[in-house]
C-alpha positions as CSV (number, residue, x, y, z in Angstrom):
1,M,-20.2,12.8,12.4
2,R,-18.5,15.9,11.0
3,F,-15.1,14.0,11.2
4,W,-16.4,11.1,9.1
5,R,-18.2,13.4,6.6
6,A,-15.0,15.2,6.0
7,A,-13.0,12.0,5.7
8,L,-15.5,10.5,3.3
9,A,-15.5,13.7,1.2
10,V,-11.7,13.6,0.9
11,A,-11.8,9.9,-0.1
12,E,-14.6,10.5,-2.6
13,K,-12.6,13.4,-4.2
14,D,-9.6,11.1,-4.7
15,V,-11.7,8.3,-6.1
16,V,-13.6,10.6,-8.5
17,T,-10.4,12.2,-9.6
18,E,-8.9,8.8,-10.4
19,L,-12.0,7.6,-12.2
20,R,-11.7,10.7,-14.5
21,S,-8.0,10.6,-15.1
22,R,-7.2,6.9,-14.6
23,E,-3.5,7.8,-14.0
24,L,-2.7,6.2,-10.6
25,V,-4.2,2.7,-10.8
26,G,-3.2,2.3,-14.5
27,A,0.5,3.2,-13.7
28,M,0.5,1.0,-10.6
29,G,-1.1,-1.9,-12.3
30,L,1.3,-1.8,-15.3
31,F,4.3,-1.6,-13.0
32,A,3.0,-4.5,-10.9
33,L,2.4,-6.6,-14.0
34,L,5.8,-6.0,-15.5
35,S,7.5,-6.7,-12.1
36,V,5.7,-10.0,-11.8
37,L,6.7,-10.9,-15.3
38,I,10.3,-10.0,-14.8
39,F,10.5,-12.1,-11.6
40,S,8.8,-15.0,-13.4
41,F,11.3,-15.0,-16.2
42,A,14.2,-14.6,-13.8
43,L,13.1,-17.6,-11.7
44,E,12.1,-19.7,-14.7
45,L,15.2,-22.0,-14.5
46,N,14.4,-23.1,-10.9
47,R,10.8,-23.9,-10.4
48,Q,11.2,-24.8,-6.8
49,A,12.8,-21.5,-6.0
50,R,10.0,-19.8,-8.0
51,A,7.3,-21.4,-5.9
52,E,9.1,-20.5,-2.7
53,A,9.6,-16.9,-3.7
54,V,5.9,-16.2,-4.5
55,G,5.3,-14.4,-1.2
56,G,8.3,-12.2,-1.5
57,V,7.6,-11.3,-5.1
58,L,4.0,-10.5,-4.3
59,W,4.8,-8.1,-1.4
60,V,7.8,-6.4,-3.0
61,T,5.7,-5.7,-6.1
62,I,2.8,-4.3,-4.0
63,V,5.0,-2.0,-1.8
64,F,6.8,-0.5,-4.8
65,A,3.6,-0.1,-6.8
66,A,2.1,1.7,-3.8
67,I,5.2,4.0,-3.6
68,L,4.8,4.8,-7.3
69,G,1.1,5.6,-6.7
70,L,1.8,7.7,-3.7
71,N,4.5,9.8,-5.5
72,R,2.2,10.4,-8.5
73,S,-0.8,11.2,-6.2
74,M,1.0,13.8,-4.2
75,A,2.6,15.2,-7.4
76,I,-0.9,15.8,-8.7
77,E,-2.0,17.3,-5.4
78,R,0.9,19.7,-5.4
79,E,0.6,20.7,-9.0
80,G,-3.0,21.5,-8.7
81,G,-2.7,23.1,-5.2
82,S,-5.6,20.9,-4.0
83,F,-3.6,19.7,-0.9
84,D,-3.1,23.2,0.3
85,A,-6.7,23.9,-0.2
86,L,-7.6,20.9,1.9
87,L,-5.4,22.2,4.7
88,L,-7.4,25.5,4.7
89,A,-10.7,23.6,5.2
90,P,-12.1,24.1,8.7
91,V,-12.0,20.4,9.6
92,S,-9.7,18.2,11.7
93,R,-6.3,17.3,10.1
94,A,-6.9,13.8,11.3
95,A,-10.0,13.6,9.1
96,L,-7.9,14.7,6.1
97,Y,-5.5,11.9,6.9
98,V,-8.2,9.3,7.2
99,G,-9.7,10.4,3.9
100,K,-6.4,10.3,2.1
101,L,-5.7,6.9,3.7
102,C,-9.0,5.5,2.4
103,G,-8.2,6.6,-1.1
104,T,-4.7,5.2,-1.0
105,Y,-5.9,1.9,0.5
106,A,-8.5,1.6,-2.2
107,F,-6.0,2.2,-5.0
108,T,-3.5,-0.3,-3.5
109,L,-6.2,-3.0,-3.2
110,A,-7.3,-2.3,-6.8
111,V,-3.9,-3.3,-7.9
112,A,-3.0,-6.0,-5.3
113,L,-6.2,-8.1,-5.6
114,P,-6.0,-8.7,-9.4
115,L,-2.3,-9.4,-8.9
116,L,-3.2,-12.6,-7.1
117,I,-4.9,-13.8,-10.2
118,V,-1.9,-13.0,-12.4
119,M,0.5,-14.7,-10.0
120,T,-1.7,-17.8,-9.8
121,V,-1.5,-18.1,-13.6
122,L,2.2,-17.3,-14.0
123,Y,3.6,-19.2,-11.0
124,N,1.1,-22.1,-11.1
125,V,0.5,-21.7,-7.3
126,A,-2.9,-21.5,-5.7
127,V,-2.4,-17.9,-4.4
128,I,-6.1,-17.0,-4.1
129,T,-7.3,-18.3,-0.7
130,A,-9.2,-16.7,2.1
131,A,-6.2,-16.6,4.3
132,T,-4.0,-15.0,1.6
133,V,-6.6,-12.4,0.9
134,G,-6.9,-11.6,4.7
135,V,-3.1,-11.1,4.9
136,L,-3.2,-9.0,1.8
137,L,-5.8,-6.7,3.4
138,L,-3.8,-6.3,6.6
139,G,-0.5,-5.8,4.7
140,A,-1.9,-3.3,2.3
141,F,-3.4,-1.3,5.1
142,A,0.0,-1.1,6.8
143,I,1.6,0.1,3.6
144,A,-1.2,2.7,2.9
145,S,-1.3,4.1,6.4
146,I,2.4,4.8,6.8
147,G,2.8,5.7,3.1
148,T,0.0,8.4,3.3
149,L,1.8,10.1,6.2
150,L,5.2,10.0,4.6
151,A,3.9,11.1,1.2
152,A,2.4,14.2,2.9
153,L,5.8,14.8,4.6
154,T,7.8,14.6,1.4
155,I,5.4,16.5,-0.8
156,Q,7.1,19.8,-0.4
157,T,10.6,18.5,-1.2
158,R,12.2,18.6,-4.6
159,A,13.5,15.1,-4.3
160,R,10.2,13.5,-3.2
161,E,10.4,10.8,-5.8
162,T,13.6,9.4,-4.4
163,L,13.1,10.5,-0.8
164,L,9.7,8.7,-0.2
165,P,11.0,5.1,-0.8
166,I,14.2,5.9,1.2
167,V,12.1,7.0,4.2
168,M,9.2,4.6,3.8
169,L,10.9,1.3,3.3
170,P,12.8,1.0,6.6
171,I,9.6,2.0,8.5
172,V,7.3,-0.4,6.7
173,L,9.9,-3.3,6.7
174,P,8.5,-5.0,9.9
175,A,5.0,-5.2,8.4
176,L,6.4,-6.3,5.1
177,L,8.4,-9.1,6.8
178,A,5.3,-10.3,8.7
179,A,3.2,-10.3,5.6
180,V,5.9,-12.3,3.6
181,R,6.3,-14.8,6.4
182,A,2.5,-15.3,6.8
183,T,2.0,-15.5,3.0
184,N,4.8,-18.1,2.6
185,G,3.4,-20.2,5.4
186,I,-0.1,-20.2,3.9
187,L,1.1,-21.0,0.4
188,G,3.5,-23.6,1.6
189,G,0.7,-25.5,3.4
190,A,2.3,-25.0,6.8
191,P,0.1,-25.5,10.0
192,V,-1.9,-22.5,11.1
193,E,0.1,-22.3,14.3
194,S,3.3,-21.7,12.4
195,W,2.1,-18.6,10.6
196,S,-0.7,-17.2,12.7
197,G,1.7,-15.4,15.0
198,W,2.9,-13.3,12.0
199,V,-0.7,-12.4,11.3
200,T,-1.1,-11.2,14.9
201,I,2.1,-9.1,14.5
202,L,0.7,-7.6,11.3
203,V,-2.6,-6.6,13.1
204,I,-0.6,-5.0,15.9
205,L,1.6,-3.1,13.4
206,D,-1.6,-1.9,11.6
207,V,-3.0,-0.5,14.9
208,V,0.4,1.1,15.9
209,Y,0.9,2.6,12.4
210,L,-2.6,4.1,12.4
211,L,-2.4,5.6,15.8
212,L,1.0,7.1,15.3
213,C,0.0,8.5,11.9
214,L,-3.2,10.0,13.3
215,L,-1.2,11.7,16.1
216,T,1.6,13.0,13.9
217,F,-0.2,14.0,10.7
218,P,-1.3,17.4,12.0
219,F,2.3,18.3,12.9
220,V,3.6,16.9,9.6
221,V,1.5,19.2,7.5
222,E,2.1,22.3,9.5
223,E,4.0,25.0,7.5
């Protein structure tokens, strides 16, 4: 119970801070909207290619918006010294990770879910389905889990804004590939058997990422 109380307190702190400042979700949302608009204009001449590229556009936008939010979140933590204060708290480091993960996951979904509505309007494709939302929840969790760990790893470096995407993208690539393949299969009206395997891979990657991050986070934040 102490573990979950500590994790909930950390997540609540992040959410309350964001509600007061409105920096992270606003910046992430604006970036995501501009990215989707740019892709829409770039693919305007080829409507078939635009319809086929919806899954890729969606996930590329989500992952880069998440990286932007993680960079800004950790910058705020470092400037205010709140992350160092959290490390001094007499609680499990894994609980701190879970709390930060919950906050990151919530912010990512706050941007990703409305993005489905925007893409439905711009691309004239029925993006909002139960299966698509399910894949979105799984893929966003993979991005948030590994992103939280790597953001904590790069927080003390001067080049954290450029280092985080360089380190994060190769690691999250398998989950990103599975999410894109599953999303394209769903939107393309393919049989469930053709894309359900990618969903299974995505679930397995979520579990693997979470376990590895829980095990390595205490070592990552050690001075």
